[in-house]
C-alpha positions in Angstrom: 8.0 1.2 -36.0 6.1 4.5 -35.2 3.2 2.5 -33.9 5.4 0.4 -31.4 7.0 3.6 -30.2 3.4 5.1 -29.8 2.2 2.2 -27.7 5.4 2.0 -25.8 5.3 5.5 -24.8 1.6 5.3 -23.5 2.5 2.2 -21.5 5.3 4.1 -20.0 2.9 7.0 -19.3 0.3 5.0 -17.8 2.7 3.0 -15.8 4.3 6.2 -14.1 0.6 7.5 -13.5 0.0 4.3 -11.8 3.1 4.3 -9.6 2.4 8.0 -8.4 -1.2 6.8 -7.7 0.2 4.0 -5.6 2.7 6.2 -3.7 -0.2 8.4 -2.9 -2.2 5.4 -1.6 0.6 4.3 0.4 0.8 7.4 2.1 -2.9 7.6 2.7 -2.5 4.0 4.4 0.2 5.4 6.6 -1.9 8.3 7.7 -4.5 6.0 8.5 -2.0 3.9 10.4 -0.9 7.3 12.1 -4.5 7.8 13.2 -5.2 4.4 14.7 -1.9 4.5 16.4 -2.3 8.0 18.0 -5.8 7.2 19.3 -4.4 3.9 20.6 -1.3 4.8 22.3 -3.1 8.0 23.6 -5.8 5.7 25.2 -3.2 3.3 26.6 -1.5 6.2 28.3 1.9 6.0 26.5 4.3 8.9 27.1 5.3 10.8 24.0 2.2 9.0 22.1 2.1 11.2 18.9 5.9 10.8 18.3 5.8 7.2 18.9 2.8 6.8 16.5 4.5 8.9 13.9 7.8 6.8 13.8 5.6 3.5 13.9 3.6 4.9 10.9 6.8 5.7 9.1 8.2 2.2 9.4 4.8 0.8 8.4 5.4 2.6 5.1 7.9 -0.2 4.1 6.0 -3.5 3.3 8.7 -5.8 4.5 9.3 -4.0 7.8 5.9 -3.0 8.9 4.4 -1.8 12.2 5.2 -5.1 13.7 8.8 -4.7 13.5 8.2 -2.2 16.1 5.2 -3.2 18.1 5.6 -6.9 18.7 9.1 -6.6 20.4 7.6 -3.6 22.2 4.8 -5.8 23.5 7.2 -8.5 24.5 9.4 -6.3 26.3 6.6 -5.3 28.3 5.4 -8.5 29.0 9.0 -9.9 30.1 9.2 -6.8 32.3 6.1 -8.1 33.9 3.8 -5.1 32.8 1.3 -7.4 31.2 -1.6 -5.2 31.0 0.4 -2.5 28.8 1.8 -5.6 26.7 -1.6 -6.9 26.0 -2.8 -3.5 25.1 -0.1 -2.7 22.6 -0.7 -6.2 21.2 -4.4 -5.5 20.9 -3.7 -2.3 19.3 -1.2 -3.8 16.7 -4.0 -6.5 15.9 -6.6 -3.8 15.3 -4.1 -1.9 13.1 -3.4 -4.8 11.1 -6.8 -5.9 10.6 -8.0 -2.2 9.5 -5.1 -2.1 7.2 -5.5 -5.3 5.6 -9.1 -4.4 4.8 -8.4 -0.7 3.8 -5.2 -1.5 1.7 -6.9 -3.1 -1.4 -9.7 -0.8 -1.4 -7.4 2.6 -1.1 -4.8 1.2 -3.5 -7.3 -0.3 -6.0 -9.1 3.0 -6.3 -6.0 4.9 -6.4 -4.5 3.0 -9.3 -7.9 2.5 -11.0 -8.4 -1.2 -10.4 -11.1 -3.1 -8.8 -9.9 -3.8 -5.1 -10.5 -7.6 -5.4 -7.9 -7.6 -8.5 -5.4 -5.5 -6.4 -5.7 -8.0 -3.4 -5.5 -11.0 -5.4 -2.3 -9.8 -7.4 -0.6 -9.1 -3.8 -1.6 -12.4 -2.5 -0.4 -14.2 -5.5 2.8 -12.1 -5.5 3.6 -12.7 -1.9 3.1 -16.3 -2.4 5.5 -16.2 -5.3 8.1 -13.6 -4.2 7.7 -13.5 -0.6 7.3 -10.4 1.4 8.4 -8.3 -1.4 5.5 -9.4 -3.2 3.2 -6.8 -1.3 4.7 -4.3 -3.5 5.3 -6.3 -6.6 1.5 -7.2 -6.6 0.7 -3.4 -7.1 3.2 -2.9 -9.7 2.3 -5.9 -11.7 -1.3 -4.8 -11.4 -0.4 -1.1 -12.7 1.8 -2.8 -15.4 -1.0 -5.2 -16.7 -3.6 -2.3 -16.5 -1.6 -0.1 -18.6 -0.7 -2.9 -21.1 -4.5 -3.7 -21.4 -5.5 0.1 -21.6 -3.1 0.6 -24.5 -4.1 -2.7 -26.1 -7.8 -1.6 -26.1 -6.9 1.6 -28.0 -4.8 -0.2 -30.7 -7.7 -0.3 -33.0 -8.2 3.5 -32.9 -5.4 5.8 -34.3 -3.5 8.2 -32.4 -5.8 11.4 -32.6 -6.6 14.2 -30.2 -9.8 12.1 -29.3 -7.8 9.4 -27.9 -7.6 10.2 -24.3 -4.0 8.3 -23.8 -2.5 10.2 -26.8 -0.2 13.2 -25.5 2.1 15.0 -28.0 
């Protein structure tokens, strides 16, 4: 029973560490969105460009909502009002931001949690297919848990000593 407790504690420790790394990666991605939005909105000539970029970047932190929740209706409203030029510019900015974020997300998240980006990407895609939009978060969490279990399993043969990097007492 002592051995089970040890491995369980190590898995919990590794998962907690991984979740904090995922949170850090999410904040990095939000900052990347803020930079892209700030440059884009400034170039478009939007009033209060930084505050609007900050607000959209904060909404972008939530995977189910995302920046499209703000930018798509914003572009559509401008299109309906007859401001086609600004509508297309906002739409183009949204497309650029989504593409950059889709490329950067598995790389930044994978490096933060210590998993190859392709595995993070595959876990996210499979989780989104199974669970829908909430799978965007579950993919990273599932990857973190699997990584923790595999790390602890690889150290099962070695007894808990000070040489074991996963052993904290």
